C-alpha positions in Angstrom: 30.2 -14.1 -21.2 26.7 -14.7 -22.7 23.8 -12.9 -21.2 21.5 -14.9 -18.9 17.9 -15.4 -19.8 15.2 -13.0 -18.3 12.9 -14.6 -15.8 9.1 -14.9 -16.3 7.5 -14.9 -12.9 3.9 -16.3 -13.0 2.0 -15.5 -9.9 -1.4 -16.9 -10.9 -2.8 -20.2 -9.5 -1.0 -23.1 -11.2 -3.8 -23.9 -13.7 -4.0 -20.3 -14.9 -0.2 -20.0 -15.0 0.1 -23.2 -17.1 -2.6 -22.0 -19.5 -0.9 -18.6 -19.9 2.5 -20.2 -20.5 1.0 -22.5 -23.1 -0.5 -19.5 -24.9 2.9 -17.7 -25.0 4.5 -20.8 -26.5 1.7 -21.0 -29.1 2.6 -17.4 -30.1 6.2 -18.5 -30.5 7.4 -16.4 -27.5 10.5 -18.1 -25.9 13.9 -17.3 -24.5 13.1 -17.0 -20.9 13.3 -18.9 -17.6 9.9 -19.6 -16.0 9.2 -19.6 -12.3 5.6 -20.4 -11.1 4.8 -19.0 -7.7 1.1 -18.4 -7.0 0.5 -15.6 -4.5 -3.2 -16.5 -4.0 -4.8 -19.9 -3.5 -8.4 -20.7 -4.4 -10.4 -22.5 -1.7 -13.8 -23.9 -2.9 -15.3 -24.5 0.5 -18.5 -22.5 0.5 -22.1 -23.7 0.2 -24.3 -22.6 -2.7 -27.4 -20.7 -1.6 -30.9 -21.7 -2.9 -31.2 -20.3 -6.4 -34.9 -21.0 -6.8 -36.4 -18.0 -8.4 -33.2 -16.6 -9.9 -33.2 -16.0 -13.6 -29.4 -15.7 -14.3 -25.9 -15.8 -13.0 -23.0 -13.4 -13.1 -19.4 -14.5 -13.1 -16.4 -12.2 -12.8 -13.8 -14.9 -12.9 -13.2 -18.4 -14.2 -12.5 -19.4 -10.6 -16.1 -18.4 -9.8 -17.4 -20.7 -12.6 -15.4 -23.6 -11.3 -16.4 -22.9 -7.7 -20.1 -22.8 -8.8 -19.7 -26.2 -10.6 -17.9 -27.7 -7.6 -20.8 -26.6 -5.4 -23.2 -28.5 -7.7 -24.8 -25.4 -9.2 -27.5 -25.8 -11.9 -26.4 -25.2 -15.5 -29.7 -24.2 -17.1 -29.4 -20.5 -16.1 -27.9 -17.9 -18.5 -24.5 -16.7 -17.5 -23.2 -13.1 -17.8 -19.4 -13.1 -17.8 -16.8 -10.4 -17.4 -14.5 -11.7 -20.1 -13.9 -14.3 -22.8 -12.0 -16.8 -20.6 -14.7 -16.8 -18.0 -17.4 -17.2 -20.6 -15.4 -20.1 -22.2 -15.1 -21.8 -18.8 -18.9 -21.6 -18.3 -19.6 -22.8 -21.9 -17.5 -25.9 -21.3 -20.0 -26.8 -18.6 -22.8 -26.4 -21.1 -24.1 -23.0 -19.9 -25.5 -20.3 -22.2 -22.9 -17.5 -21.7 -22.5 -13.9 -22.7 -19.1 -12.2 -22.5 -18.5 -8.5 -21.8 -14.9 -8.9 -23.0 -13.8 -6.3 -20.5 -13.9 -5.3 -16.9 -16.6 -5.1 -14.2 -18.0 -1.8 -15.6 -18.2 -3.3 -19.1 -20.1 -6.3 -17.6 -22.5 -4.0 -15.8 -23.2 -2.0 -19.0 -23.8 -5.2 -21.0 -26.3 -6.5 -18.5 -28.1 -3.1 -18.2 -28.4 -3.0 -22.0 -29.6 -6.5 -22.3 -32.4 -6.0 -19.7 -32.5 -9.6 -18.7 -35.1 -11.3 -16.5 -34.2 -10.8 -12.9 -33.2 -11.4 -10.1 -29.6 -12.3 -10.9 -27.0 -13.9 -8.6 -23.3 -12.7 -8.7 -21.0 -15.7 -7.9 -17.7 -14.3 -6.6 -14.7 -14.8 -4.3 -14.2 -13.2 -0.9 -12.2 -10.4 -2.6 -14.1 -8.6 -5.3 -14.1 -5.2 -7.0 -16.7 -3.3 -8.9 -19.7 -3.5 -6.6 -21.5 -5.4 -9.5 -24.6 -6.5 -7.5 -25.1 -3.1 -5.9 -24.8 -1.1 -9.2 -27.1 -3.4 -11.1 -29.7 -3.2 -8.4 -29.5 0.6 -8.5 -29.9 0.4 -12.2 -33.2 -1.5 -11.8 -31.9 -5.1 -12.2 -32.3 -6.8 -8.8 -29.1 -8.6 -8.1 -27.7 -10.5 -5.1 -24.3 -11.9 -4.5 -22.8 -14.9 -2.8 -19.2 -15.7 -1.9 -18.4 -19.2 -3.1 -14.6 -19.4 -2.7 -11.9 -18.1 -0.5 -8.7 -16.5 -1.7 -6.0 -16.7 1.0 -2.5 -15.3 0.2 0.3 -17.7 -0.4 4.0 -16.9 0.4 6.4 -16.8 -2.6 8.4 -19.9 -3.3 12.2 -19.9 -2.6 12.8 -19.7 -6.3 10.7 -16.6 -6.7 12.4 -14.9 -3.7 15.8 -15.8 -5.1 14.8 -14.4 -8.5 13.5 -11.1 -7.1 16.7 -10.7 -5.0 18.9 -11.6 -8.0 20.4 -9.6 -10.9 18.5 -11.0 -13.9 15.5 -9.0 -15.1 12.1 -10.4 -13.9 9.0 -10.0 -16.0 5.8 -10.4 -14.0 2.4 -10.5 -15.6 -0.2 -9.5 -12.9 -3.9 -10.2 -13.5 -5.6 -8.9 -10.3 -5.3 -6.0 -7.8 -5.1 -8.5 -5.0 -2.1 -10.3 -6.6 -0.5 -6.9 -7.2 -0.7 -6.0 -3.5 0.8 -9.3 -2.5 3.7 -8.9 -5.0 4.5 -5.3 -3.8 5.0 -6.8 -0.3 8.0 -8.9 -1.5 11.4 -7.0 -1.4 12.9 -6.9 -4.9 16.4 -6.0 -6.0 16.2 -7.4 -9.5 15.1 -5.2 -12.4 11.3 -5.8 -12.2 9.2 -5.3 -15.3 5.4 -5.6 -14.6 2.7 -6.2 -17.1 -0.6 -5.1 -15.5 -4.0 -6.4 -16.6 -5.7 -3.0 -16.0 -5.2 0.4 -14.4 -6.6 -1.0 -11.1 -3.9 -3.7 -11.2 -1.2 -1.2 -12.0 -2.1 1.2 -9.2 -0.3 -0.6 -6.3 3.0 -0.5 -8.3 2.9 3.3 -9.0 5.0 4.2 -6.0 7.2 1.2 -6.1 10.7 1.5 -7.6 10.6 -0.9 -10.5 12.2 -1.0 -13.9 9.1 -0.8 -16.1 5.3 -0.8 -15.5 3.1 -1.4 -18.5 -0.7 -1.7 -18.6 -2.3 -4.0 -21.2 -4.2 -2.3 -24.0 -7.3 -4.2 -23.1 -8.1 -6.3 -20.0 -7.8 -9.7 -21.8 -5.4 -12.5 -22.2 -4.4 -11.5 -25.7 -3.3 -8.0 -24.7 -1.5 -9.4 -21.7 0.5 -11.8 -23.9 1.5 -9.0 -26.2 2.5 -6.8 -23.2 4.6 -9.7 -21.7 6.3 -10.3 -25.1 7.3 -6.6 -25.3 8.6 -6.6 -21.7 10.6 -9.8 -22.3 12.3 -8.1 -25.3 13.1 -5.1 -23.0 14.4 -7.4 -20.4 16.7 -9.0 -23.0 17.9 -5.6 -23.9 18.7 -4.9 -20.3 20.8 -8.0 -20.1 22.7 -7.3 -23.3 23.5 -3.8 -22.1 24.4 -4.8 -18.6 21.1 -3.4 -17.2 
């Protein structure tokens, strides 16, 4: 009897999941069944504060960029972005963007080294890590923050529940600590192989009985794709050897 395909469980919001899947296909990575089940929804329902007098913006997610644009934010301020995807999203709007190509700490260090005109405004969601505004202000760069979007949890789809309760290996790339926490709440019997974006994302899984936990070499999409490719191969090996 031929082995069944491993399952790739994408828990990002649908736009991000579709983009990541397309990137995997561009790399020639195939041979899996895909289930998209976002565990967090983005709600852009917050008003933008008066930015008069602010000299620059800080974005720690592409969702923040889109929420800012949705709120009618001005595009003539320089943007300081946590990673390349976030910077790319802001550049598509015509903004002058700088990417830290890393995590919140790398972003803080980049801004401190750049010594930009201040004050700055950190555009973020209701769940955020890194205390960016606080740390920059302590470092002598006055920074405020505003919450522009909500991030309510979303229950898993029936297909995702069935996969996690099934027998086929499930490979789950996880990009945020919040998503990690939501995923750990779902009972899983299937062999679960997790690709974590960072150590902070991996932490909620440390005490969970899972088949494999691997942290990406760098907190970026390229490293995550390579991590997922490796775990998919391990999942196929589990299938071939009867788990």
